[in-house]
C-alpha positions in Angstrom: 203.9 29.8 149.1 203.7 26.9 146.7 207.7 25.5 139.1 208.0 21.8 139.5 211.6 20.7 138.4 213.3 21.9 141.4 212.3 22.2 145.0 217.1 33.7 142.8 219.9 38.8 141.0 220.2 41.7 143.4 222.6 44.1 142.8 223.3 46.0 146.0 225.1 49.0 147.1 228.2 49.2 148.9 227.5 50.5 152.5 230.2 53.1 153.7 229.7 51.5 157.3 228.3 48.2 158.7 224.6 48.3 159.0 223.2 46.4 162.0 219.5 45.5 162.5 217.6 43.4 164.6 214.0 42.4 164.9 213.1 45.1 167.3 212.0 47.3 164.4 209.6 44.4 163.2 205.9 44.0 164.1 204.7 43.6 167.7 205.6 40.3 169.0 201.6 39.2 168.9 201.7 39.6 165.2 204.6 37.8 164.6 204.3 34.5 162.7 208.2 33.7 162.6 208.8 33.8 166.3 212.6 34.0 166.6 214.6 37.1 166.8 216.9 37.7 163.7 219.8 39.8 163.9 221.3 41.1 160.6 224.4 42.9 159.7 225.7 44.3 156.4 229.4 44.2 155.7 231.1 47.0 153.7 231.5 44.7 150.6 227.5 44.2 150.4 227.4 40.8 152.1 224.2 40.7 154.3 224.7 38.3 157.4 221.7 37.0 159.2 221.7 35.3 162.4 218.9 33.7 164.2 220.0 32.0 167.7 217.9 28.8 168.2 217.8 26.3 170.9 219.7 23.4 169.3 222.5 22.7 171.6 225.6 21.9 169.6 224.1 22.2 166.2 224.4 25.2 163.5 223.1 25.6 160.1 225.3 27.4 157.8 223.7 28.7 154.5 224.9 30.8 151.8 222.1 32.1 149.7 223.3 33.3 146.3 220.2 35.3 144.8 221.3 34.1 141.3 219.3 31.3 139.4 218.3 30.7 135.8 216.4 34.2 136.0 219.9 35.5 135.6 220.6 33.7 132.4 219.8 36.5 130.1 222.2 35.7 127.2 220.8 33.4 124.3 222.6 30.3 124.3 223.8 30.3 127.8 220.9 28.9 130.0 221.7 26.4 132.6 224.8 28.1 134.2 223.2 29.0 137.5 222.6 25.1 138.1 226.1 24.4 136.5 227.7 26.3 139.2 225.8 24.4 141.8 228.0 21.5 140.6 231.3 23.4 140.2 231.3 25.1 143.6 232.4 21.6 144.8 235.3 21.4 142.6 237.7 22.9 145.3 240.3 25.8 145.4 244.0 26.1 145.3 244.1 26.0 149.2 241.1 23.3 149.8 241.1 21.0 146.7 238.2 19.1 146.2 239.5 16.0 148.2 240.7 18.1 151.1 237.3 19.9 151.2 235.4 16.5 151.3 237.7 15.2 153.9 237.2 18.3 156.2 233.4 17.9 155.8 233.6 14.3 156.6 235.6 14.8 159.6 233.0 17.4 161.1 230.3 14.7 160.5 228.6 17.5 158.6 225.7 17.4 156.3 226.7 19.5 152.9 224.4 19.9 150.0 223.1 22.6 147.5 220.2 23.2 145.1 219.2 25.6 142.5 215.9 27.3 141.4 214.9 30.1 139.2 215.8 32.8 141.6 218.7 31.3 143.7 221.5 28.8 144.3 221.7 27.8 148.1 224.6 26.1 149.8 224.1 24.5 153.3 226.0 22.8 155.8 224.4 21.3 159.1 227.4 20.7 161.7 228.6 21.1 165.1 228.5 24.7 166.3 231.9 24.3 167.5 232.9 23.7 163.7 231.5 27.2 162.6 234.8 28.9 162.4 236.4 26.3 160.1 233.0 26.1 158.2 233.4 29.8 157.3 237.0 29.5 156.4 236.5 26.7 153.9 233.4 28.2 152.4 234.3 31.7 152.1 237.5 30.4 150.3 235.4 28.8 147.4 233.3 31.9 147.1 236.4 34.0 146.4 239.0 31.5 145.1 237.0 28.9 143.0 239.4 27.4 140.5 238.9 24.8 137.7 240.5 24.0 134.4 238.8 23.5 131.2 238.9 19.6 131.6 237.2 19.7 134.8 234.6 22.3 133.4 234.0 19.9 130.4 233.5 16.7 132.6 231.0 18.5 134.7 229.1 19.9 131.8 228.7 16.4 130.5 227.4 15.4 133.8 224.8 18.1 133.8 223.8 16.8 130.3 223.3 13.3 131.9 221.3 14.8 134.7 219.1 16.4 132.2 218.3 13.5 130.2 217.6 11.6 133.6 215.2 14.2 134.8 213.4 14.9 131.6 212.5 11.1 131.3 209.6 12.0 133.5 206.3 13.5 132.0 205.9 16.1 134.7 209.5 17.8 133.9 208.8 17.9 130.1 205.5 19.4 130.8 207.0 21.9 132.8 209.5 22.7 130.1 207.1 23.0 127.3 204.7 25.2 129.5 207.2 27.8 130.3 208.8 27.9 127.0 205.4 28.6 125.2 204.0 31.0 127.8 207.0 33.3 128.1 208.5 35.1 125.1 211.4 37.3 126.6 211.8 36.7 130.1 214.4 34.2 131.2 211.8 32.2 133.2 211.1 30.8 129.6 213.7 28.0 130.3 213.8 25.6 133.1 216.3 25.8 135.8 218.7 23.0 134.1 218.1 25.3 130.8 217.3 24.4 127.4 218.8 21.0 125.9 220.6 22.8 123.1 222.3 24.9 125.5 223.5 22.2 127.9 224.7 20.2 124.9 226.9 23.1 123.8 228.0 23.8 127.5 231.4 21.9 127.2 232.4 24.8 124.7 231.4 27.5 127.1 234.7 27.5 129.4 235.2 31.2 129.1 231.5 32.2 129.5 231.5 30.2 132.6 234.6 32.1 134.2 232.4 35.4 133.3 229.3 34.1 134.9 231.1 33.4 138.2 232.9 36.7 138.1 229.6 38.4 137.7 227.6 36.8 140.1 229.6 35.3 142.9 230.1 38.5 144.6 229.0 39.5 148.1 226.3 41.8 147.0 224.4 38.8 145.6 224.5 36.8 148.6 223.4 36.4 152.1 225.1 34.3 154.8 222.5 32.9 157.2 223.5 31.1 160.4 220.8 29.3 162.4 221.4 27.6 165.8 223.6 27.5 169.0 225.5 30.8 168.2 225.6 34.2 169.6 225.2 36.9 166.7 228.4 39.1 167.8 230.5 35.9 167.6 229.0 35.1 164.2 229.3 38.7 162.9 233.1 38.7 163.8 233.7 35.3 162.2 231.9 36.6 159.1 233.8 39.8 158.8 237.3 37.8 159.4 236.3 35.0 156.6 234.0 36.9 154.2 235.3 40.5 154.7 238.1 40.3 152.0 235.6 39.1 149.4 235.4 41.8 146.7 232.3 43.7 145.4 231.4 43.3 142.0 230.5 45.7 139.4 228.0 44.0 136.9 224.2 45.2 136.8 221.7 42.7 135.3 218.7 44.0 133.1 216.0 41.5 132.8 213.5 41.8 129.9 210.0 42.5 131.0 207.4 39.9 129.8 204.6 41.4 127.6 201.1 40.6 128.5 199.7 37.4 126.7 196.8 38.3 124.3 195.5 34.9 123.3 195.3 31.3 124.5 198.3 29.1 123.7 197.9 25.1 123.4 200.7 22.7 123.2 200.4 19.1 122.5 203.1 16.6 123.7 203.2 13.1 122.3 204.9 10.9 124.9 206.9 8.1 123.3 206.1 5.8 126.3 202.9 4.5 127.7 201.6 7.1 130.3 198.1 8.5 131.5 197.5 11.9 130.0 198.2 15.0 131.7 196.4 18.3 131.4 198.2 21.5 132.6 197.2 25.1 132.4 199.6 28.2 133.1 198.1 31.5 133.8 200.4 34.5 133.8 200.4 35.8 137.4 202.2 38.3 139.6 205.6 38.5 141.2 206.0 37.5 144.8 205.1 40.3 147.3 204.4 40.5 151.0 202.5 43.7 150.6 200.5 43.4 147.4 197.3 41.2 147.9 197.4 39.5 144.5 200.2 36.7 145.3 198.8 36.1 148.8 195.2 35.8 147.5 196.4 33.2 144.8 197.9 31.3 147.8 194.7 31.1 149.3 192.9 30.2 146.3 195.3 27.4 145.7 194.3 25.8 149.0 190.6 26.7 149.0 190.1 25.4 145.0 192.7 22.9 144.5 193.9 21.3 147.8 192.8 17.6 148.9 189.8 19.4 151.0 188.4 21.1 148.0 185.2 20.4 146.1 186.9 19.9 143.2 189.4 17.3 144.4 186.5 15.5 146.1 184.5 15.4 142.6 187.5 14.7 140.4 189.6 12.3 142.4 187.3 10.6 145.0 183.7 10.8 143.6 184.0 10.6 139.9 187.7 9.0 139.9 188.4 10.8 136.7 191.8 12.0 138.2 194.5 10.3 140.1 196.5 13.6 140.9 195.5 17.2 141.1 197.5 20.4 141.8 196.8 24.2 141.5 199.3 26.9 142.7 201.7 29.5 141.9 205.4 29.3 142.7 207.0 32.4 144.6 209.4 34.1 142.2 210.7 37.5 142.2 209.2 38.4 138.8 205.8 37.6 137.4 205.4 33.8 137.1 202.6 31.3 136.2 199.6 30.0 138.4 199.8 26.4 137.3 196.9 23.7 137.4 197.8 20.4 136.5 195.6 17.1 136.4 196.7 13.4 135.5 193.7 11.8 133.9 192.9 8.2 134.4 191.2 7.7 130.9 191.8 9.6 127.7 188.2 9.9 127.0 187.8 11.9 130.4 190.1 14.9 129.2 187.2 17.1 128.1 185.2 16.5 131.2 188.3 17.3 133.4 189.0 20.5 131.3 185.3 21.5 131.9 185.4 21.0 135.6 188.6 23.0 135.9 187.0 25.9 133.8 183.9 25.8 136.0 185.8 25.9 139.3 187.7 29.0 137.9 184.4 30.6 136.9 182.9 29.9 140.5 185.9 31.6 141.7 185.2 34.7 139.8 181.5 34.7 140.3 180.8 33.5 143.8 182.6 34.7 147.0 184.3 32.1 149.0 182.6 30.8 152.2 183.9 33.0 155.1 184.5 30.0 157.5 186.5 28.2 154.8 188.5 31.5 154.1 189.3 31.7 157.9 190.1 28.1 158.1 192.5 28.5 155.3 194.2 31.2 156.7 194.7 29.4 160.0 195.9 26.2 158.3 198.6 28.1 156.2 199.7 30.0 159.6 200.0 26.8 161.8 201.4 24.7 159.0 204.3 27.2 158.4 204.9 27.4 162.2 204.9 23.5 162.5 207.9 23.4 160.1 210.2 25.7 162.6 211.2 22.8 164.8 215.1 22.4 163.9 217.9 24.7 163.1 218.0 23.3 159.6 214.3 23.6 158.9 214.4 27.3 160.2 217.2 28.2 158.0 215.5 26.6 155.0 212.3 28.5 155.6 214.0 31.7 156.1 216.1 31.2 153.0 213.0 31.2 151.1 212.0 34.7 152.1 215.4 36.0 151.8 215.8 34.7 148.4 212.6 36.7 147.4 212.9 39.8 149.4 216.3 40.0 151.3 214.4 40.9 154.5 214.3 38.3 157.4 211.3 39.9 158.9 209.1 39.7 155.7 207.0 36.5 156.7 205.5 38.5 159.5 204.4 41.2 156.9 203.2 38.6 154.5 201.1 36.9 157.2 199.5 40.0 157.9 198.6 40.4 154.2 197.0 37.2 154.3 194.9 37.9 157.5 193.6 41.0 155.6 192.2 39.4 152.7 188.5 39.2 152.0 186.3 37.0 150.0 185.9 39.9 147.4 189.7 40.2 147.2 189.9 36.6 146.0 187.2 37.0 143.5 188.8 40.2 142.1 192.1 38.3 141.8 190.5 35.5 140.0 188.8 37.7 137.6 192.2 39.5 137.0 194.2 36.3 136.2 192.1 33.5 135.2 191.2 34.6 131.7 191.4 32.1 128.7 193.5 34.8 126.7 196.0 34.8 129.7 196.7 31.0 129.7 198.8 28.3 128.1 197.3 24.6 127.9 199.6 21.8 127.6 198.4 18.2 126.8 200.7 15.2 127.3 199.5 11.9 126.2 200.6 8.8 124.5 199.3 6.4 122.0 198.9 3.9 124.7 197.8 5.0 128.2 198.6 2.3 130.6 196.7 -0.2 128.8 193.4 1.7 128.5 193.6 2.0 124.7 194.5 4.4 122.1 194.6 8.0 122.5 191.9 10.0 120.4 
C-alpha cells in the first residue's frame, strides 16, 4: 500500500446485457474495512460504473479511471504517451473547445484535475451534485471525441519536455529513473511514468502514433466511472448510460513482456553535478499486487515494521547515530511485479558503508528472526485504522477507491485485502523476506556529488 515520481491495461469482454452488482455479495459487515456500500453496473460497451452514496450533502466526486499508464507503453521509442494524454485530454473537442470546457468548470465552481502513474491515468472533478448531468455530458464528450491538430500536439509535447527537465532536476527522481532502467530489462516498468528523455525529445514527431494510442486505450473497456457523494445509484446509472453508452468498445489487445528473474546484483553510480547529500537506494524485485496472495501484503507489513519512523532501524540511523536524515522502505502497488525500494539520504560521505551495513543487517534480521507478535498485531491495527481515517470526504473516498479499482477492477477488494493482512503470521513475514531480500535480486544505486553540502569531497 505504499515508485516515487508520481503519486494502470484491462481488455474487458463486452457483456451482452448490463451487469448489476452491489456489496451484498461481499464479506460480512463485521469484516469490512471499507464501510460504505458500493453499487456497480457494467454497460454493454464494457464501461464499469461504480457508485458509492456518501453523506456529503450537495457534493459529488466524479472520477474516470483509465487503467492505462506507462505499463501500456510497450513499443520502443514511444514511452511517455500515457502521461502525455493526461495533458491532451484538456485540449477540448469540437462541441466543447478548451475555452468553453474551462468556462463550464469554472461556472460550476468545480475542482478538476488529473494524474498519471505506471498503471493508470485518472481524471477527477469535485462539484455540486446538481451539476452531475452536465459533468457527465462534457466528460463523456472528450473521451469519445477528443480532437487536436499537429500544432497543438507539438506544443503540448514541448511542454512535457519542460516538465521532465523540471522534475529531473531533483536527485530523487533521477535515482528512480536509473534504478528502474537498470533493474528491468523487458517490462515497461523499465521507464518512468514520464518516459525516457530520448522519447520525450522525439515526441513532437509522433503525432500519428498519438492518434493510435488514443484509439487503442481511450475505450470503455479500459475505463471505470466512479461517482461518490450525494447521489442515488439508479439515477447515476441512467445518466451514465445516456452519456457514456454511445462510447464504442475497442479491439486492441495488449501483450506485455514478462520480466525474467534477476540473477546477479547490479550497481549504478550517479555523479550529481550539483552539491547534494549522498543517496543510497536499493531495489529488490518483488511481487505484483494481490489481495489474496500473501507476498505483497507481507511486504506492506515489513515496510512498516522495519522502515517506518517507529522502527529500530530508523531510531538507530536517524535519531541515535544521526547518520541519515531520511529513510524509506516499501513497495508501490502495481499490477505486475514491481520493486521493493529502500532508500536513505546520508549526512556524511564516509557514512555510506555504515548505512549499507545497517540496511543489510536489518534485512538479515527479518529473514532469521520472527517479528515480535505484539508489534505485528499493532502494525496490522495501525494499517487498518489509518486506512479508515482517510475515508472522511467524498473526494478522499473516491481517491482511495480509485487505487483498488486501478489494480483489481473490484470495488470490494479492500475488504479481502485486509482479511489477508489479518491472516499473516510472523513466519509468513520471514518466508517472504527470505524469498525477495537476496543480493542477486537487487539493484543498488548510489548518487553523490564531488561536494556534499559543504561536507568535503566524495570518496
